[in-house]
ZAVO-782176 format. One record per residue (C-alpha): z, y, x; residue number from 1; residue in three letters. Coordinates in steps of 0.5 Angstrom, whole numbers. Each point is the difference from the previous one (the first is absolute). Layout:
BEGIN
Z,Y,X,NUM,ala
...
This chain:
BEGIN
0,0,0,1,met
-2,7,3,2,his
6,5,0,3,asn
-1,7,1,4,arg
3,3,6,5,leu
1,7,2,6,leu
1,1,8,7,val
2,6,3,8,ile
-1,0,7,9,glu
0,6,5,10,ser
-4,-4,6,11,thr
-7,-2,-1,12,glu
1,-7,4,13,val
5,-2,-5,14,his
-4,2,-6,15,arg
-6,-4,3,16,arg
4,-6,1,17,lys
4,0,-6,18,leu
-7,1,-4,19,arg
-2,-6,4,20,glu
6,-5,-1,21,val
1,2,-8,22,leu
-7,2,-2,23,gly
-2,-8,-1,24,glu
5,-1,-5,25,his
2,7,-3,26,his
-3,6,-3,27,glu
2,5,6,28,val
0,8,-1,29,his
2,3,7,30,ile
3,8,0,31,leu
1,3,7,32,glu
6,5,-3,33,ser
4,1,-6,34,val
-3,6,-2,35,glu
-3,-3,-6,36,asp
5,-6,-1,37,ile
2,1,-7,38,his
-8,1,-2,39,arg
-2,-6,3,40,ser
6,-4,-3,41,ile
-2,2,-7,42,glu
-8,-2,2,43,glu
1,-6,4,44,val
6,-3,-4,45,gln
2,-4,6,46,pro
5,-6,0,47,ala
2,1,7,48,leu
0,6,5,49,ile
0,-1,7,50,leu
4,6,3,51,leu
-1,2,7,52,asp
7,2,3,53,tyr
-3,5,5,54,his
-3,5,-4,55,leu
-2,6,3,56,arg
5,4,-4,57,asp
5,-5,0,58,asp
0,0,-7,59,ser
1,-8,-1,60,ala
7,0,-3,61,leu
-2,6,-5,62,glu
-6,-4,-2,63,val
4,-6,-1,64,cys
5,3,-4,65,arg
-5,4,-4,66,ala
-4,-6,-2,67,ile
6,-4,-2,68,arg
3,6,-4,69,arg
-7,2,-4,70,glu
-3,-7,0,71,phe
6,-4,-2,72,ala
-4,-3,-6,73,asp
-6,-2,4,74,arg
4,-6,4,75,gln
-4,2,6,76,ile
2,-4,6,77,gln
1,4,7,78,leu
-1,-3,7,79,leu
2,5,5,80,val
-3,-1,7,81,met
2,3,7,82,gly
0,-1,7,83,glu
6,-2,4,84,glu
5,2,-6,85,leu
7,0,2,86,asn
5,-3,-5,87,glu
2,7,-3,88,ser
-7,2,-2,89,gln
-1,-7,-3,90,arg
6,1,-4,91,leu
-1,7,-2,92,glu
-7,-3,-3,93,met
4,-5,-4,94,phe
4,5,-3,95,ala
-5,4,-3,96,val
-4,-6,-3,97,gly
-4,-3,5,98,ala
-1,-8,-2,99,asp
-1,-2,7,100,asn
-1,4,7,101,val
-4,-4,5,102,leu
-3,2,7,103,asp
-7,1,1,104,lys
0,-5,6,105,ser
1,-5,-6,106,ile
-5,-6,0,107,gly
-6,0,-5,108,arg
2,-7,-3,109,leu
8,3,-1,110,glu
-3,6,-3,111,leu
-4,-3,-5,112,thr
6,-5,-2,113,ala
4,6,-1,114,lys
-5,4,-4,115,ile
-1,-6,-4,116,asp
8,-1,-2,117,val
0,7,-2,118,leu
-6,-1,-4,119,met
3,-5,-4,120,arg
6,4,-1,121,leu
-4,6,-3,122,his
-4,-5,-4,123,asn
6,-3,-3,124,ala
3,7,-1,125,leu
-6,2,-4,126,met
0,-6,-4,127,arg
7,1,-2,128,ala
-1,7,-1,129,thr
-6,-1,-5,130,thr
4,-6,-3,131,ala
6,5,-2,132,glu
-5,5,-3,133,arg
-3,-5,-4,134,lys
8,-2,-2,135,leu
2,8,-2,136,glu
-4,-1,-6,137,asn
4,-5,-3,138,tyr
7,2,3,139,ser
3,5,4,140,his
5,-5,3,141,glu
0,-7,3,142,leu
6,-4,0,143,glu
1,-6,5,144,arg
4,-5,0,145,ile
6,0,5,146,val
-2,-7,4,147,glu
5,0,5,148,asn
7,-1,-2,149,arg
6,0,5,150,ser
3,-6,1,151,met
7,2,-3,152,ala
-3,2,-7,153,ile
-5,-6,0,154,gln
7,-5,1,155,ala
4,4,-5,156,thr
-6,-1,-5,157,gln
0,-7,2,158,asp
7,-1,-1,159,thr
1,4,-6,160,ala
-5,-5,-3,161,val
4,-6,2,162,phe
6,3,-3,163,ala
-4,2,-7,164,leu
-3,-7,0,165,ala
7,-3,-1,166,lys
1,3,-6,167,leu
-4,-1,-7,168,ala
-4,6,-2,169,asp
3,6,-3,170,ser
0,0,-8,171,arg
2,7,-1,172,asp
-6,5,-2,173,thr
3,6,3,174,glu
1,-2,7,175,thr
-6,2,3,176,gly
0,7,-2,177,glu
8,1,0,178,his
-1,-3,8,179,leu
-5,5,2,180,val
4,6,-3,181,arg
7,-2,2,182,met
-3,-1,7,183,arg
-2,7,0,184,ala
6,3,-3,185,tyr
4,-4,6,186,ser
-4,3,5,187,gln
0,7,-2,188,met
8,0,-1,189,ile
0,-3,7,190,ala
-4,5,3,191,glu
4,5,-3,192,gln
7,-3,3,193,leu
-4,0,7,194,arg
0,8,-1,195,ile
6,1,-2,196,ser
7,-3,-2,197,gly
5,-5,4,198,pro
-5,-6,1,199,tyr
-5,4,4,200,gln
2,-4,7,201,asp
-1,-7,-4,202,ala
-7,2,-3,203,ile
-6,-1,5,204,asn
-7,-2,0,205,asp
2,-7,0,206,ser
5,1,-6,207,phe
-5,3,-4,208,leu
-6,-5,2,209,gln
5,-6,-2,210,asp
2,3,-6,211,leu
-7,1,-3,212,phe
-1,-7,1,213,arg
6,-3,-2,214,ser
2,4,-6,215,ser
-5,-3,-5,216,pro
3,-7,1,217,leu
7,3,-3,218,his
-1,-5,-6,219,asp
-3,-6,3,220,ile
5,-4,-2,221,gly
-1,1,-8,222,lys
-6,-5,1,223,val
6,-5,0,224,gly
3,2,-7,225,ile
-2,-3,-6,226,ser
-6,2,-5,227,asp
6,1,-6,228,ala
4,5,4,229,ile
-5,3,4,230,leu
-5,2,-5,231,leu
5,0,-6,232,lys
-2,7,-4,233,pro
7,1,-2,234,gly
7,1,3,235,lys
3,-5,4,236,leu
6,-4,-1,237,thr
6,0,5,238,ala
-2,-7,2,239,glu
-7,2,0,240,glu
1,6,5,241,phe
4,-4,4,242,asn
-6,-5,1,243,ala
-4,6,1,244,met
5,3,6,245,lys
-2,-6,4,246,gln
-7,3,2,247,his
3,4,5,248,val
3,-7,4,249,arg
-7,-3,-1,250,ile
-4,5,3,251,gly
4,1,5,252,ala
1,-7,2,253,glu
-8,-1,0,254,thr
-1,7,4,255,leu
5,-3,5,256,gln
-4,-6,1,257,glu
-6,4,1,258,ala
4,4,6,259,ala
1,-6,4,260,lys
-7,-1,1,261,ser
-2,7,0,262,ser
-2,4,7,263,pro
1,6,-4,264,ser
7,-2,-2,265,gly
3,7,-1,266,ser
-5,1,-6,267,phe
3,-7,-4,268,phe
7,1,2,269,his
-1,7,-3,270,met
-3,-3,-6,271,ala
5,-5,-1,272,ala
6,5,0,273,glu
-4,4,-5,274,ile
-1,-6,-5,275,ala
7,-2,1,276,arg
4,7,-1,277,tyr
-5,5,-4,278,his
5,-1,-6,279,his
6,1,4,280,glu
3,7,-2,281,arg
3,6,4,282,trp
7,-1,-4,283,asp
0,-8,1,284,gly
-2,-2,-7,285,gly
-6,-3,2,286,gly
-2,-7,1,287,tyr
0,-5,3,288,leu
5,1,5,289,glu
3,7,-2,290,gly
-1,4,6,291,leu
1,7,0,292,lys
-2,6,4,293,gly
-3,0,7,294,thr
1,-8,0,295,asp
-6,0,-4,296,ile
-6,0,4,297,pro
-4,6,0,298,leu
-6,-3,-2,299,ala
3,-3,-6,300,ala
3,7,-2,301,arg
-7,3,1,302,ile
-3,-5,-4,303,val
5,0,-6,304,ser
-1,7,-1,305,val
-8,-1,0,306,ala
1,-6,-4,307,asp
4,3,-6,308,val
-4,6,0,309,phe
-6,-4,-1,310,asp
3,-4,-5,311,ala
2,6,-4,312,leu
-6,4,0,313,ser
-5,-7,-2,314,ser
-1,-3,-7,315,lys
2,-7,-1,316,arg
-1,-5,-5,317,val
8,2,-3,318,tyr
0,7,1,319,lys
-4,7,1,320,asp
-1,4,6,321,ala
4,6,2,322,met
-3,6,2,323,ser
1,1,8,324,ala
5,6,-1,325,ala
4,-5,-5,326,glu
0,-5,5,327,ala
2,5,6,328,arg
6,2,-4,329,ala
3,-7,-1,330,leu
-1,-1,8,331,ile
4,6,1,332,cys
5,-2,-4,333,glu
1,-6,3,334,gly
1,3,7,335,ser
7,-2,3,336,gly
1,-6,-4,337,asn
-7,-4,-1,338,his
-4,3,6,339,phe
1,3,7,340,asp
1,8,-1,341,pro
-4,1,6,342,ala
-6,-4,-3,343,ile
1,3,-6,344,val
-1,7,3,345,thr
-6,-2,4,346,ala
-3,-3,-7,347,phe
1,7,-3,348,glu
-3,4,6,349,glu
-6,-4,0,350,thr
0,-1,-8,351,phe
-7,4,0,352,asp
-4,-5,4,353,lys
3,-5,-4,354,ile
-1,3,-7,355,glu
-7,1,2,356,ala
-1,-7,3,357,phe
3,-3,-6,358,ser
-5,4,-5,359,ala
-6,-2,4,360,glu
2,-7,0,361,gln
2,-1,-7,362,his
-7,3,-2,363,ser
-3,-6,2,364,val
1,-8,0,365,val
1,-3,7,366,arg
-2,-6,2,367,phe
-3,-5,6,368,leu
-4,4,6,369,asn
-6,-2,4,370,ala
0,-1,7,371,ala
3,6,4,372,ser
-5,5,3,373,gly
1,7,4,374,gln
-4,6,-2,375,thr
-4,3,6,376,ala
-5,6,0,377,asn
-6,-2,5,378,tyr
-3,7,3,379,his
-4,-2,6,380,trp
2,6,4,381,gly
7,-3,1,382,lys
-3,-5,5,383,his
0,6,5,384,gln
7,1,0,385,val
4,-4,6,386,val
3,-6,-3,387,thr
8,-1,1,388,glu
1,-6,4,389,leu
8,0,0,390,ser
2,-7,-4,391,gly
-7,-3,0,392,glu
-1,-7,3,393,asn
-4,-2,6,394,ala
-1,-7,3,395,val
-2,-1,7,396,val
-2,-6,3,397,ile
1,0,8,398,thr
1,-5,6,399,asp
5,5,3,400,gly
-5,5,3,401,thr
4,6,3,402,pro
-5,5,-3,403,ser
1,-4,-7,404,ile
7,1,0,405,gly
0,7,1,406,leu
-5,1,-6,407,ile
6,-4,-4,408,ile
5,5,3,409,lys
-4,6,-2,410,trp
-1,-2,-7,411,leu
7,-1,-1,412,gln
1,7,2,413,ser
-3,3,-6,414,val
4,-5,-5,415,gly
-5,-6,-1,416,met
3,-7,-1,417,lys
-4,-4,6,418,val
0,-8,-1,419,arg
-2,-3,6,420,thr
-4,-7,1,421,cys
-1,-5,6,422,gly
-6,-3,-4,423,asp
-5,1,-6,424,tyr
3,-6,-4,425,ala
7,4,-1,426,ser
-4,6,0,427,ala
-4,-2,-7,428,lys
7,-2,-3,429,asn
3,6,2,430,leu
-6,4,-3,431,ile
0,-4,-6,432,arg
7,2,-2,433,glu
0,7,2,434,glu
-7,3,0,435,cys
1,5,5,436,pro
-4,7,1,437,met
-3,-2,7,438,val
0,-6,4,439,val
-1,1,8,440,ile
-3,-6,4,441,ser
-1,-1,7,442,asp
-7,-2,2,443,trp
1,-4,6,444,gly
-2,-7,2,445,gln
0,-3,-6,446,asn
-5,4,-3,447,arg
-3,-6,-5,448,ala
7,0,-3,449,ala
0,7,-1,450,ala
-7,0,-3,451,glu
2,-5,-5,452,val
7,4,-2,453,phe
-4,6,-1,454,cys
-5,-3,-5,455,arg
6,-3,-4,456,trp
3,6,-1,457,ile
-6,3,-3,458,arg
-1,-6,-4,459,glu
7,-1,-3,460,glu
2,2,-6,461,arg
6,5,2,462,leu
3,5,-5,463,pro
-2,6,4,464,arg
-5,2,6,465,tyr
2,-2,7,466,val
-2,4,5,467,phe
-2,-4,6,468,thr
0,3,8,469,met
-1,-4,6,470,val
2,2,7,471,ala
-3,-2,6,472,ala
-1,2,8,473,glu
-5,5,2,474,gln
-7,-4,0,475,gly
3,-6,-3,476,met
-4,1,-7,477,ile
-8,1,3,478,thr
-3,0,-7,479,asp
5,4,-5,480,pro
-5,-2,-6,481,thr
3,-7,0,482,leu
7,2,-1,483,ala
-3,4,-6,484,tyr
-4,-5,-3,485,arg
6,-5,0,486,val
4,5,-4,487,gly
4,4,5,488,ile
1,7,-2,489,asp
1,4,7,490,asp
0,-2,7,491,val
6,3,5,492,ile
1,0,7,493,ser
6,-3,3,494,his
1,7,4,495,ser
0,4,-7,496,ile
5,5,0,497,ser
5,1,-6,498,arg
-3,6,-3,499,glu
-7,-3,-1,500,glu
3,-7,-2,501,leu
4,4,-6,502,leu
-6,4,-1,503,ser
-4,-6,-1,504,arg
5,-3,-5,505,ile
0,6,-4,506,asn
-7,0,-1,507,ser
0,-7,-2,508,ala
4,2,-6,509,gly
-6,3,-3,510,arg
-4,-6,1,511,val
6,-4,-3,512,ile
1,5,-6,513,glu
-8,-1,-2,514,leu
0,-7,0,515,glu
6,-1,-4,516,asn
-3,5,-5,517,his
-6,-4,0,518,leu
4,-6,-2,519,arg
4,4,-5,520,thr
-7,2,-3,521,val
-2,-8,0,522,glu
6,-2,-3,523,arg
2,5,-6,524,asn
-4,1,-6,525,asp
-3,7,1,526,pro
1,2,-7,527,leu
7,-2,-2,528,thr
3,-1,7,529,gly
2,-7,-2,530,leu
-1,-6,5,531,ala
-6,-4,-1,532,thr
1,-7,-2,533,leu
-4,-2,6,534,arg
5,3,4,535,tyr
6,-3,-3,536,leu
-3,-7,0,537,asn
3,-3,6,538,asp
7,3,-3,539,gln
-1,-3,-7,540,leu
-2,-7,3,541,lys
7,0,4,542,arg
3,2,-6,543,glu
-3,-6,-4,544,trp
1,-5,5,545,val
8,2,0,546,arg
0,0,-8,547,ala
-3,-7,1,548,arg
4,-3,5,549,asn
7,3,-3,550,tyr
-2,-1,-7,551,his
1,7,-2,552,leu
-4,4,-5,553,pro
-6,5,1,554,ile
-3,4,-5,555,ser
-6,5,-1,556,cys
-2,5,-5,557,ile
-7,2,0,558,val
0,7,-3,559,ile
-6,3,-4,560,asp
-1,7,-2,561,ile
-3,0,-8,562,asp
-6,4,-1,563,asp
-1,2,7,564,phe
-8,0,-1,565,ser
1,5,-6,566,glu
5,4,4,567,ile
-5,1,6,568,asn
-6,2,-6,569,arg
4,5,-4,570,asp
4,3,6,571,tyr
-4,-1,6,572,gly
1,-5,6,573,val
5,5,4,574,glu
4,-1,-6,575,ala
0,-7,0,576,gly
2,0,7,577,asp
6,4,-1,578,met
2,-5,-6,579,val
-1,-6,5,580,leu
4,4,6,581,gln
6,2,-5,582,gln
0,-7,-2,583,leu
1,-2,7,584,ala
5,5,1,585,gln
4,-1,-6,586,thr
1,-7,1,587,ile
2,1,8,588,thr
5,5,-1,589,val
6,-5,0,590,gln
1,-7,1,591,gly
1,-6,5,592,arg
-2,0,7,593,gln
-2,-8,-1,594,val
-6,1,-5,595,asp
-7,2,1,596,tyr
-4,5,-4,597,leu
-8,0,2,598,cys
-6,3,-4,599,arg
-4,-7,-2,600,leu
-6,4,-2,601,asp
-3,6,-4,602,ser
5,1,-5,603,asp
5,-6,1,604,arg
6,0,4,605,leu
4,-7,3,606,leu
7,0,0,607,leu
3,-6,4,608,val
7,-2,-1,609,leu
4,-5,4,610,pro
6,-4,-2,611,glu
-2,3,-7,612,cys
0,-5,-6,613,ala
-6,2,-6,614,glu
6,2,-5,615,val
2,5,5,616,asn
-7,2,2,617,ala
-1,1,-7,618,tyr
6,5,0,619,arg
-3,4,5,620,val
-7,0,-3,621,ala
4,3,-6,622,met
3,5,4,623,arg
-7,2,3,624,ile
-3,1,-7,625,glu
6,5,-2,626,met
-1,4,7,627,leu
-8,0,-2,628,val
2,3,-7,629,asp
4,6,3,630,arg
-5,1,6,631,met
-4,7,-1,632,val
-7,1,3,633,val
-3,6,-1,634,glu
-8,2,1,635,ala
-3,7,-2,636,asn
6,2,-4,637,gly
0,-7,-4,638,gln
5,-6,0,639,gln
-3,-6,1,640,ile
3,-6,-4,641,pro
1,-6,4,642,cys
3,-7,-1,643,ser
-1,-7,3,644,val
0,-7,-1,645,ser
3,-5,4,646,met
-1,-8,1,647,gly
6,-3,4,648,val
0,-7,3,649,ala
5,-4,4,650,gln
-1,-5,5,651,arg
1,-8,-2,652,asn
-2,-6,3,653,asn
-7,0,-3,654,asp
-2,7,4,655,val
-2,-2,7,656,pro
-1,7,3,657,asn
1,7,-1,658,leu
-7,1,-3,659,glu
1,-5,-5,660,ala
7,4,-2,661,leu
-4,6,-1,662,ile
-6,-3,-4,663,asp
6,-3,-5,664,asn
2,8,0,665,ala
-7,2,-2,666,glu
0,-5,-5,667,ile
6,2,-3,668,ala
-3,7,0,669,leu
-6,-2,-4,670,lys
4,-2,-5,671,val
4,7,0,672,ala
-6,4,0,673,lys
-3,-4,-6,674,ser
6,2,-4,675,leu
-1,7,1,676,gly
3,6,4,677,lys
7,-1,3,678,arg
1,-7,0,679,his
4,-4,6,680,val
-1,-8,-1,681,val
3,-5,4,682,cys
-4,-6,2,683,leu
5,-5,-2,684,gly
0,3,-7,685,asn
-8,-1,0,686,cys
2,-7,1,687,gln
5,-1,-5,688,gln
-2,4,-6,689,ser
-6,-2,-4,690,ala
-3,6,1,691,gly
5,5,-4,692,phe
5,3,4,693,met
4,6,-3,694,ala
0,5,5,695,ala
7,3,3,696,glu
-1,7,-3,697,asp
-3,-3,-6,698,his
7,-4,-1,699,val
4,6,2,700,arg
-3,5,-5,701,glu
1,-5,-6,702,arg
7,-2,2,703,leu
3,7,2,704,glu
1,2,-8,705,his
3,-7,-2,706,leu
7,-2,0,707,ala
3,-6,3,708,val
2,-3,-7,709,ser
-7,1,-2,710,glu
-3,-5,5,711,ile
6,-5,1,712,met
0,-7,-2,713,thr
6,-2,-5,714,ser
4,-3,-2,715,pro
3,-3,6,716,ile
4,-6,2,717,leu
7,2,3,718,thr
5,-5,3,719,ile
7,1,0,720,asn
4,1,6,721,gln
5,-5,-2,722,ser
-5,-5,-2,723,asp
-1,-6,5,724,thr
-6,-2,4,725,ile
-2,-6,-4,726,ala
0,5,-6,727,ile
-4,5,3,728,ala
-5,-5,3,729,thr
-1,-3,-7,730,gln
-1,7,-3,731,met
-5,2,5,732,leu
-4,-7,-1,733,ile
0,1,-8,734,arg
-3,7,1,735,glu
-4,-2,5,736,gly
2,6,5,737,phe
2,0,7,738,asn
5,5,0,739,ser
4,4,-5,740,ala
5,6,0,741,pro
8,-2,0,742,val
4,4,-4,743,val
8,1,-1,744,asp
4,-1,-6,745,glu
-2,7,-3,746,lys
-7,-2,1,747,gly
-1,5,6,748,tyr
-5,-2,6,749,leu
4,-2,6,750,val
-5,-5,4,751,gly
-6,-4,0,752,val
-1,-8,1,753,ile
-6,-3,2,754,ser
-3,-7,1,755,glu
1,0,7,756,lys
8,2,-1,757,asp
0,-6,-5,758,leu
-3,-5,5,759,met
5,3,6,760,gln
6,-1,-5,761,ala
-2,-7,-2,762,phe
0,-2,8,763,arg
8,1,0,764,arg
4,-5,-3,765,pro
2,1,-7,766,glu
-6,5,0,767,gly
-1,-1,-8,768,gly
7,2,-2,769,ser
0,7,5,770,thr
0,6,-4,771,leu
-6,5,0,772,val
4,6,3,773,ser
1,-4,6,774,val
-7,-2,1,775,ala
-4,6,-3,776,met
-2,6,4,777,arg
3,7,-1,778,arg
-6,4,3,779,glu
-4,1,-6,780,val
-5,5,-1,781,val
0,3,-7,782,his
-3,6,-4,783,phe
2,4,-6,784,asp
-4,-1,-7,785,glu
-2,8,1,786,ser
-2,0,7,787,asp
-8,2,1,788,pro
-4,-7,0,789,ala
-3,3,6,790,ile
6,0,4,791,his
1,-8,-1,792,val
-8,-1,2,793,tyr
1,4,7,794,glu
6,-4,1,795,tyr
-3,-7,-1,796,leu
-6,3,4,797,ser
5,0,6,798,gln
5,-5,-1,799,ala
0,-7,2,800,ala
3,-2,-7,801,ile
-5,-2,-6,802,arg
4,3,-6,803,arg
6,4,-2,804,val
5,0,-5,805,val
0,6,-6,806,val
7,2,-2,807,val
3,5,-6,808,lys
7,2,1,809,asp
1,-5,6,810,arg
-2,-6,-5,811,arg
-7,-4,2,812,pro
-5,1,-5,813,thr
-7,-2,3,814,gly
-4,-1,6,815,val
-6,3,3,816,ile
-5,-2,6,817,ser
-6,3,3,818,arg
-4,-5,-5,819,gly
3,3,-6,820,asn
-2,7,3,821,cys
-7,-2,1,822,leu
-1,-4,-6,823,arg
3,6,-4,824,trp
-5,5,3,825,val
-6,-5,-2,826,his
3,-1,-7,827,arg
-1,8,0,828,leu
-7,0,2,829,asp
-2,-5,-5,830,val
3,4,-5,831,glu
-4,6,2,832,met
-6,-4,1,833,gly
0,1,8,834,leu
0,-7,2,835,ala
-2,-7,-3,836,asp
5,-4,-3,837,pro
-3,-7,3,838,ser
1,3,7,839,lys
7,-2,3,840,gln
4,5,5,841,val
2,-4,6,842,ala
7,0,1,843,ala
6,-4,2,844,phe
6,-1,-4,845,asp
6,-4,1,846,ser
0,-4,-7,847,gly
-3,-6,3,848,ala
4,-6,0,849,met
1,-4,7,850,glu
0,-7,-4,851,thr
1,-4,6,852,ala
6,4,2,853,thr
3,0,-7,854,leu
-2,-7,-1,855,gly
5,-2,5,856,gln
6,5,-3,857,ile
-2,-4,-7,858,arg
1,-7,4,859,asp
7,3,3,860,met
3,2,-6,861,ile
-2,-7,-4,862,asn
3,-3,6,863,gly
7,4,-1,864,ile
0,-1,-7,865,asn
-1,-8,1,866,his
6,0,5,867,gly
-5,0,6,868,ala
3,3,7,869,thr
-1,7,0,870,pro
-5,2,6,871,gly
-4,-6,-1,872,cys
-6,-1,-4,873,val
-3,-7,0,874,asn
4,-2,6,875,gly
-3,5,4,876,leu
4,6,3,877,asn
-3,7,-2,878,ile
């Protein structure tokens, strides 16, 4: 390829020689002086300027400075040539923007090789500039994913997954949003305490960092509490409250186990302290240990204030939200008895920020996030800035040559972290682990191994570009072009000075920035800034293997914008782009770092959720739908209506790979699209249903205006707590039920007894004569007849139990299941002519009798009535 070169040379002999050497492969334009240099640059548009250091008016420094200042966007390469230049003169030229400084005695081949390297750099810069200009029509900013995570953070995340994996999935729908807000409040209060108050010395960067990571784990122990207590919509009894208190012990013990195997021990130790003590009170009236004052760890005292404030200012199933001002007043009332007075003071001092954050967070629904990213604005002019070397990594391969040892000391003197290797095999492992900024190798006797090593660096898929340099004795490299062909970026002499070495590495920073920018352009979708599926493919394959090997769930959601072609037609393509950008931004505002969000194609996004079952992925999809409903996109003064349809699928043994899982989600999406706009369909529901499935929003719309008494099943079988197990079993068999509520002598609900409880009772001697009050479970979920039916439906959608008891004046009057809710909705639709009565709603109820087990119980009772030994049936122990 012929490049345009502009030669400014004051000596005729050198002008003729340069024309002869360069004219064969490049288009060469020659000037004798710098009088018309600006006009010549505009006319010629050179890719490279060869500048004579010895100009007649000694203006080489000023010319170089002016070119860098006035033509910064041209990416012109500057090559300065002089005779017998000393070190000071060479450094001056590097300082004003020269890309390289050569002696005029340089050989023909080496000069050609140097120019080829600079031309490659220029062409790469121009390609990148052109690509960036094209991308400016779509987005003013590009986001890139942070590829290099520190080992400490990575280890912390891995161990956190280990700790959380020991626990069941949380069933509290408020947890996700609550954790985001509470973590932010804790951080704001701690930062204020660092500025003023008695705890300034105790709060440093490490404390703030650990608090940020550990505060969301404060209630992790709640996963060990039963549904009947955790999800109970009303006030807890004294016995239930005592059971609820145990969540602090469960959470603390779990996190302490994690701390033992964690390299970031301080984080998990703080998390365990917060989990155990955040319900303690300043006056000693809290639980479990009744600590008071400063005996309570500082982090737990901070989280206590943040947790209570968010609980007061948030809506729950059993209460409405307080205003921020009302919640603040209650926090202040608790100063000195419930809360540490110094922390309350800090809370008041930073309340404006807390209130602003609270208003913002309550205005949207939070949920799982995509893979994390980092925003960066790419301006090519910044490549002219000297790179900060302090903290950068360097790998040096050396056999003990003294000059290489001196190079290592010089790099360390400017704060670079230098690792040395004695062979190329160990160097490869180190480069894979640390991905350094620069690798310096001694071009010694084993040149063949050095060539193979340098080629390996260029071919290996490293997270970022690695700049390679080789050091050689004078005259050791007779053909420099060989070194550049194998991928080496620069060749230095063993006798190089400290200043020139550091200047060359500083110049290397521009190449590194350029290469990393090009990789970002390749790996990120230019419109949304999300990662491309092609880039995430390797990571997702690892997640798939992990899920398969450890029998973990993994789900995906395909998100499709409704009527996207109509949006492009009615509002313009740019408006359609804005909708897609806003959708991506809306979904990626907050969430887990373990999830992956990418652009699948055109108007569809893909969200992959490791360790997430289909039912939980469905909840995520419903939250996305709510987020999109609140999304505002304006174009030309008009608001664009937006909605999405989604398909959800989970990995099972019949799904061989990730591609098949995505295909399943797309099948579910097709069903959702066929139902109209704003539908979410799970593949499991597609397979279970005969074709009709009541959408969640449709069910909610019907149930919001109904009371529990209107849809419950009654009358209901009840068992007295004073009855025996044998009598209770006969009643269940006769009625065909597998469980029933238990009442006392006044008819008040006191518990529930099931087929499982009866079987366990019969395993004991004289089990048939045992009283029901001994075998029953006292934790029973119940709703009042006057409660809204939607409350029951929402509870049953979250809980593991199948049905709940309905009471009036504490006396059981009926039962209600999720199947009741769906059948009632279907009945209403039939009455209104909205559904075909011949089609049934797919629902699961607990009314079906497990005949085999009840048959065993029937035989057992017959044996008791005929004098058989209790606990035996037909001579077999059961």
